[in-house]
Structures are given as C-alpha cells and as structure tokens.
KOLTITI-199890 format. One record per residue (C-alpha): residue in one letter; x negated, y negated, z. Coordinates in steps of 0.1 Angstrom, whole numbers, padded with zeros to 4 digits, always signed. Layout:
N
AXYZ
...
This chain:
402
X+0045+0083+0383
X+0016+0066+0359
X-0015+0087+0357
X-0047+0064+0351
X-0073+0093+0352
X-0077+0126+0345
X-0091+0138+0380
X-0072+0167+0394
X-0051+0175+0366
X-0050+0212+0349
X-0030+0228+0318
X-0037+0199+0297
X-0029+0199+0257
X-0061+0217+0242
X-0087+0187+0235
X-0065+0158+0249
X-0096+0149+0277
X-0116+0140+0246
X-0085+0119+0228
X-0083+0103+0264
X-0111+0096+0272
X-0119+0075+0234
X-0084+0058+0249
X-0101+0044+0277
X-0125+0021+0257
X-0096+0000+0238
X-0097-0037+0236
X-0066-0046+0230
X-0030-0034+0242
X-0016-0005+0260
X-0006+0031+0254
X+0008+0059+0271
X+0008+0091+0265
X+0040+0114+0273
X+0033+0156+0277
X+0057+0178+0273
X+0061+0191+0312
X+0066+0150+0311
X+0033+0137+0329
X+0023+0103+0320
X-0011+0090+0311
X-0024+0056+0307
X-0048+0038+0288
X-0051+0000+0287
X-0075-0025+0272
X-0086-0060+0289
X-0072-0080+0264
X-0029-0084+0262
X-0016-0068+0230
X+0009-0044+0213
X+0021-0015+0238
X+0026+0018+0222
X+0039+0053+0236
X+0031+0087+0221
X+0055+0116+0231
X+0041+0150+0227
X+0061+0179+0214
X+0031+0201+0202
X+0004+0206+0220
X-0021+0216+0192
X-0016+0175+0183
X-0050+0168+0202
X-0064+0195+0188
X-0054+0186+0148
X-0069+0148+0158
X-0103+0160+0168
X-0106+0186+0145
X-0092+0168+0112
X-0096+0128+0118
X-0069+0105+0117
X-0049+0126+0085
X-0046+0151+0109
X-0030+0128+0133
X-0007+0117+0107
X+0001+0152+0096
X+0013+0158+0128
X+0038+0129+0128
X+0052+0144+0094
X+0054+0177+0110
X+0077+0162+0142
X+0043+0177+0163
X+0046+0139+0179
X+0070+0108+0179
X+0069+0074+0192
X+0101+0051+0202
X+0091+0025+0183
X+0064+0038+0159
X+0059+0001+0143
X+0046-0009+0178
X+0025+0021+0178
X+0010+0015+0145
X+0003-0021+0155
X-0013-0010+0184
X-0037+0013+0165
X-0050-0021+0141
X-0051-0044+0173
X-0092-0049+0178
X-0093-0011+0189
X-0122+0002+0165
X-0129+0028+0192
X-0099+0046+0180
X-0105+0042+0143
X-0141+0053+0146
X-0137+0081+0175
X-0117+0106+0153
X-0141+0114+0117
X-0128+0151+0116
X-0146+0176+0107
X-0169+0177+0077
X-0153+0207+0060
X-0119+0198+0067
X-0130+0159+0054
X-0149+0175+0025
X-0116+0198+0012
X-0097+0164+0015
X-0122+0145-0003
X-0123+0169-0031
X-0081+0170-0037
X-0084+0135-0040
X-0113+0137-0067
X-0095+0160-0086
X-0064+0135-0081
X-0086+0106-0105
X-0069+0089-0126
X-0078+0103-0162
X-0050+0096-0186
X-0035+0129-0180
X-0039+0129-0144
X-0027+0092-0139
X+0009+0103-0152
X+0014+0127-0129
X+0000+0102-0101
X+0027+0078-0109
X+0049+0101-0113
X+0046+0112-0081
X+0054+0079-0065
X+0079+0059-0092
X+0099+0090-0104
X+0112+0095-0067
X+0142+0080-0088
X+0155+0050-0094
X+0184+0051-0071
X+0158+0056-0043
X+0141+0026-0048
X+0173+0005-0056
X+0191+0014-0019
X+0161-0004+0003
X+0147-0028-0025
X+0161-0069-0029
X+0183-0074-0062
X+0151-0082-0078
X+0138-0043-0078
X+0100-0057-0069
X+0082-0029-0049
X+0049-0052-0042
X+0046-0080-0018
X+0065-0114-0016
X+0054-0146-0013
X+0071-0161+0021
X+0065-0202+0028
X+0084-0203+0060
X+0096-0165+0068
X+0132-0174+0069
X+0137-0171+0033
X+0156-0139+0015
X+0139-0113+0001
X+0149-0123-0032
X+0136-0156-0026
X+0103-0147-0015
X+0099-0123-0046
X+0108-0149-0068
X+0085-0176-0054
X+0051-0146-0058
X+0069-0144-0097
X+0064-0183-0103
X+0026-0182-0082
X+0019-0155-0109
X+0031-0179-0141
X+0015-0208-0122
X-0018-0198-0118
X-0022-0179-0149
X-0014-0214-0166
X+0008-0198-0193
X+0034-0220-0209
X+0067-0218-0226
X+0063-0192-0258
X+0030-0179-0247
X+0024-0143-0248
X+0018-0123-0218
X+0007-0088-0215
X+0018-0073-0179
X-0004-0043-0168
X+0017-0023-0149
X+0055-0036-0153
X+0075-0016-0125
X+0109-0023-0125
X+0107-0054-0153
X+0112-0082-0122
X+0085-0101-0133
X+0089-0098-0172
X+0126-0111-0165
X+0115-0138-0146
X+0092-0151-0172
X+0112-0150-0202
X+0143-0159-0185
X+0130-0190-0163
X+0098-0199-0180
X+0103-0189-0216
X+0074-0168-0218
X+0073-0134-0245
X+0058-0107-0225
X+0047-0073-0232
X+0046-0047-0204
X+0032-0018-0200
X+0043+0014-0173
X+0037+0054-0175
X+0069+0061-0155
X+0096+0070-0174
X+0122+0060-0150
X+0108+0026-0145
X+0107+0021-0185
X+0142+0033-0184
X+0158+0011-0156
X+0132-0023-0169
X+0149-0021-0208
X+0182-0019-0195
X+0179-0047-0171
X+0164-0069-0202
X+0188-0057-0223
X+0216-0067-0199
X+0204-0099-0195
X+0201-0104-0234
X+0163-0110-0232
X+0154-0086-0260
X+0137-0108-0280
X+0111-0121-0255
X+0106-0090-0239
X+0089-0054-0247
X+0083-0028-0223
X+0060+0006-0236
X+0055+0035-0222
X+0016+0035-0228
X-0018+0037-0207
X-0032+0003-0201
X-0065+0015-0217
X-0048+0023-0250
X-0035-0013-0257
X-0049-0032-0286
X-0037-0069-0283
X-0045-0102-0274
X-0027-0122-0253
X-0021-0159-0237
X-0025-0146-0204
X-0024-0112-0178
X-0006-0107-0155
X-0004-0072-0129
X+0008-0068-0096
X-0003-0042-0073
X-0014-0017-0100
X-0049-0019-0101
X-0046+0002-0065
X-0034+0029-0086
X-0066+0028-0108
X-0093+0050-0091
X-0127+0032-0081
X-0142+0055-0110
X-0122+0034-0140
X-0128-0001-0119
X-0148-0010-0147
X-0128+0003-0181
X-0098-0018-0159
X-0120-0052-0160
X-0131-0046-0195
X-0097-0041-0207
X-0088-0069-0189
X-0113-0090-0206
X-0110-0075-0242
X-0072-0080-0241
X-0073-0118-0230
X-0078-0151-0258
X-0110-0169-0252
X-0107-0193-0227
X-0073-0174-0212
X-0063-0171-0176
X-0052-0132-0158
X-0041-0137-0127
X-0038-0102-0108
X-0022-0092-0076
X-0045-0067-0054
X-0043-0054-0022
X-0081-0055-0005
X-0099-0039+0026
X-0122-0054+0048
X-0158-0054+0044
X-0164-0037+0075
X-0141-0007+0069
X-0145-0004+0030
X-0175+0023+0033
X-0156+0045+0056
X-0125+0046+0036
X-0141+0053+0003
X-0159+0083+0017
X-0129+0097+0026
X-0093+0104+0022
X-0065+0086+0044
X-0027+0088+0049
X-0017+0069+0012
X-0041+0089-0009
X-0026+0120+0003
X+0012+0117+0005
X+0019+0085-0011
X-0008+0074-0039
X-0030+0103-0049
X-0056+0088-0068
X-0055+0055-0053
X-0083+0028-0040
X-0086-0001-0026
X-0113-0025-0033
X-0132-0049-0010
X-0134-0084-0017
X-0169-0081-0025
X-0164-0047-0045
X-0133-0068-0070
X-0158-0101-0073
X-0185-0079-0086
X-0166-0058-0110
X-0148-0087-0122
X-0186-0105-0131
X-0199-0072-0144
X-0174-0073-0168
X-0182-0105-0182
X-0153-0122-0165
X-0151-0156-0148
X-0138-0160-0112
X-0114-0189-0109
X-0099-0188-0076
X-0078-0169-0054
X-0048-0173-0030
X-0046-0148+0001
X-0010-0139+0021
X-0015-0107+0039
X+0007-0117+0064
X+0039-0124+0039
X+0029-0081+0030
X+0033-0074+0068
X+0068-0091+0066
X+0077-0075+0033
X+0068-0040+0047
X+0084-0047+0078
X+0118-0056+0063
X+0115-0028+0040
X+0112-0004+0069
X+0143-0018+0083
X+0168-0016+0053
X+0156+0022+0044
X+0162+0033+0079
X+0199+0010+0078
X+0203+0033+0046
X+0191+0067+0055
X+0225+0082+0054
X+0230+0074+0016
X+0191+0083+0015
X+0196+0119+0028
X+0227+0120+0001
X+0201+0120-0023
X+0178+0149-0010
X+0154+0135+0009
X+0149+0155+0047
X+0138+0143+0079
X+0103+0151+0072
X+0101+0125+0044
X+0119+0102+0065
X+0089+0106+0087
X+0063+0104+0065
X+0080+0073+0048
X+0084+0055+0075
X+0048+0062+0089
X+0036+0050+0053
X+0057+0014+0056
X+0049+0006+0092
X+0015+0018+0092
X+0009-0008+0062
X+0026-0037+0077
X+0004-0031+0110
X-0031-0033+0086
X-0016-0064+0073
X-0010-0080+0102
X-0040-0069+0118
X-0059-0085+0091
X-0079-0048+0085
X-0059-0054+0045
X-0050-0087+0028
X-0032-0088-0008
X-0050-0115-0030
X-0035-0136-0065
X-0071-0134-0081
X-0072-0155-0114
X-0100-0151-0137
X-0106-0163-0174
X-0124-0146-0205
X-0156-0170-0210
X-0147-0193-0244
C-alpha cells in the first residue's frame, strides 16, 4: 500500500513529518520513503522525472537531515542509516529542478558553523595543501588504476558521440587542451597539477611539446616519472614535487586540468597571478575547471558540502562570474571557453560502474563498506550535478597581454 498523506499515521521516525512536508513541494519526479516497519510514503511532482526510493534503516536519519542539513544526510548514508536500490537515480532526482529539497534543510547554525570552521582549518597554505592532496590522491596508485582507464586520467573526458571508449574520450580532452593553448612542436608548456602524467605523455609523444609538470603528491610523482621513462620521453618531460606558487620559469603555454578546484577561494588571486607571471607575453593558458551555477554559488561558498568534508578538503568551486572576475583582476585576458558538463556526467557514471565491478579487488586493498558507500555517493552525486546543469566543466583559455 502506498500512502500519500500522514493523516492517521503514528509511530513515525522523528522529524519524518517535517521532511515529508518539504518533499511534497517537489516539481519533478517521484520519491518513495520506505519505513523500517514497511510502510511506504510517496511524494510526487507534477513533472515527469527520475524515480527514487529511500529505505530507512535508522530512525534518526530524518532528525540528522533536519539538524545537520544535507551533510548530516550524507553522513547517515555512509554510516548505513538509509539506503536506496539505485543511488544514481536517487541523486538524479535530488538534482532535478527540486530546489525545495535543496533549500529545505540548511541544518542548524552551530552544526554548520563547526563544519565551516573545520573547512577553514583545511585552507590551502603550502603545508596544508600537501595534506589535503594526500588525503585524496595518496589513497594509492593501485586503487585508482583499478577503475580509471589506461591513460590514468582522473578528470572529465570529452565525448563527441558518447559511444567512444574512455581512453579515446580522455585523449580527445588532451588534444583539445593543446589546441586551445595553440602550442606548436618544440614549445615548452607548464602543467600545474600533472596528475599521473597523462597530459604530459600525450603532449610530448603526440604533439612534440616539452612539458614541465608540477605535483605535490608523492604517489602521483612516482607513477608519472615511471610512465615517462617507460615511453622514452624523459628528454621532453620533467616532473617536479613542487607547489605551483614556487615556480619561477616563463613558458610558451600553461595547462591545468581540474587542479583549480583544490586551490581554495582565499588563494584564487595567487593562482591566477602565478598563471600570468609564468606565461610569456602573448601566450595562452588553458585551464579545465569545474564551475557551479550562479544561483547556488553564494549558498555553497558559505557552507561545507559532502565533497569538501570527505573527498577534497580545502577545495572550492567557482561560479562562471567569479572565475571571469579572478582572471580579469590578475591582468589576464579572457579568450574563449568550451563547456561540456554532460561529458563529465558520463565520465562519472562510467567510473561508478567500473569501481563497483572491481569492488572485490578494491576491498583487498583494505577498503571497507563504509568507504564504498562514501565513494559511490561521491561519484553519483557529482554525475547528477553535471547532468542537471547545477555543475559544469569548462576549458577556459586566457592570454597574457603583450
């Protein structure tokens, strides 16, 4: 039996009535709440959309949502307080024109203030930046190699048809970066945040570029150096364990792929000043950056979300307006940008599928079910955000005036 009202219902989890009242204001899709005793309550919008189901295991789940907001709700999932048969569908539902859900549970002020203060403590000073990067990337090369494609690329691919292999789509992304920079064979390009060396290998091997890549992850540096030596490209590529703020050279171009998100708002001016100072006059930098819609930016920047707490401590996404403002303030000239958010949604969905197909091997590396729930929530929530348009990804090109 499906119930669409709470009238006459007793012994419900604490604060479920508050949550259901908000859920009944949705515009799009449908959600069923399944109680521990089997009762099923349904809220449905007027527009067709994703169909979601939330199964309650811990009756404190709704109290946490009201008390701690979306972050408490995410924590409850990680801890097994609720589940869903299709996490991607559930998160697609949350992102589908349902601002009532987004705005309805801000969490109690002091709880959010605590998380905000903890996030502030993770701001990316040179010392803290190394700790923050290690938190994510030093999970181990073996872990990432299990579910990333052969290029070992951990950023959005660029799909043309959606039918390409991940490797082909990642290579297309690298090609686009080089094309946007306008680099020619023999040019020397700086890569800020070189990851596992995928861009550097492509740029040197396929386009004849010299590349200097910077990272502050020891795990990534070790892997990147080995791959370049294996490919016989050591005469063209150099990797350094170095903070980008300590670089002093001038380059024919700069590439940076999804490193900016880890910089932190306080250090945005320093980042773009560094890009300006490291570029030769008249040359171009192309940065691949995740952005957040203008409508959600102010709320987001005042709080702490799931990604900032668990995945990228110290991180911060810009809105398009904030991004353009920082570029201009640094004395750089905007040239053009290309957006491809749906490609990122597909990238994340493929990662999610492969990650779960490899779970037995991941588990043997020492990761537990709590980590699996956290990682799944991370991948699927991001996929939903890009699909809905609440997040986008851009390759934005700028130049240093002559």
